[in-house]
C-alpha positions in Angstrom: 0.7 17.3 5.2 -2.0 17.9 7.8 -1.0 19.1 11.2 -1.4 16.4 14.2 -1.6 13.5 11.5 1.4 10.7 11.6 2.7 9.8 8.3 4.4 6.5 7.9 3.8 3.5 5.8 0.5 2.0 6.6 1.2 -1.4 7.4 4.0 -0.2 9.9 1.3 2.0 11.6 -1.1 -0.8 12.2 1.4 -2.8 13.9 1.5 -0.2 16.5 -1.0 -1.1 19.4 -1.7 2.6 20.0 -2.7 2.8 16.3 -5.0 -0.2 16.4 -6.6 1.0 19.7 -7.2 4.3 18.2 -8.7 3.1 14.9 -10.9 0.7 17.1 -12.1 3.6 19.4 -12.9 5.9 16.6 -15.0 3.0 14.8 -16.9 2.2 17.9 -17.5 6.0 18.4 -18.7 7.0 14.9 -20.6 3.5 14.2 -23.1 4.7 17.2 -24.4 7.3 14.9 -27.6 5.8 13.3 -26.8 7.6 9.7 -23.5 5.9 9.3 -23.7 2.9 7.1 -20.1 1.7 7.0 -16.6 2.7 8.1 -13.7 1.8 5.6 -10.1 1.6 6.2 -7.8 2.3 3.4 -4.3 1.5 3.5 -2.1 3.5 1.0 1.1 5.0 0.6 0.1 8.0 2.1 -0.9 6.2 5.3 -4.4 5.2 6.8 -7.5 6.8 5.8 -10.8 6.0 7.5 -13.9 6.5 5.3 -17.1 7.1 7.2 -20.1 6.4 4.7 -23.4 7.9 5.1 -26.5 7.9 2.7 -27.0 11.6 2.1 -25.3 14.8 3.2 -25.7 15.3 7.1 -23.6 18.0 8.8 -24.5 16.5 12.1 -22.3 13.5 11.0 -19.4 15.5 9.9 -19.3 17.4 13.2 -19.5 14.0 15.1 -16.5 12.6 13.1 -14.7 15.9 13.7 -15.2 15.3 17.7 -14.1 11.9 17.5 -10.8 13.1 15.6 -10.5 15.6 18.3 -10.6 12.8 21.0 -7.9 10.8 19.4 -5.7 13.7 19.1 -6.2 14.7 22.8 -5.3 11.0 23.7 -2.6 10.3 21.5 -1.1 13.9 20.6 -1.6 12.8 17.0 -4.3 11.2 14.6 -2.7 8.2 13.0 -5.0 8.3 10.2 -6.9 10.8 8.2 -10.7 10.7 8.2 -13.3 11.5 5.6 -17.1 11.5 5.3 -18.4 10.3 2.3 -21.8 11.1 1.2 -23.1 8.0 -0.9 -26.1 9.8 -2.5 -27.5 6.6 -4.0 -24.4 5.3 -5.3 -23.8 1.6 -4.5 -21.5 1.3 -1.5 -19.3 -1.1 -3.7 -18.2 1.8 -5.5 -16.3 3.3 -2.7 -14.4 0.0 -2.1 -11.1 -0.9 -3.5 -8.5 -3.8 -3.1 -6.7 -1.5 -0.5 -10.1 -1.1 1.5 -11.2 -3.0 4.6 -14.8 -2.9 5.9 -14.3 -2.2 9.9 -18.1 -1.6 10.2 -21.1 -2.2 8.3 -24.7 -1.9 9.1 
């Protein structure tokens, strides 16, 4: 378990207003980065996962995502999701999409 991350079933979490607002703020923040091609929400048994898709490795994106996570923890006292930066490296975006995945942002 990751410290500062809420663990409960994803559908239950998404019904909470604070979680919806946190997800929205996170997407608004990271989607401003020009390198970000998409933000995906994955609802699984472990909870919510936000996947930030970029074309190539870029540590500035990783740092910015970490800052956005920190802001969520400062505001809520916890992070209602786990986030991951995924470097697409030439693979089609569809390879990162599953039936449990929703696009929250796509460039």
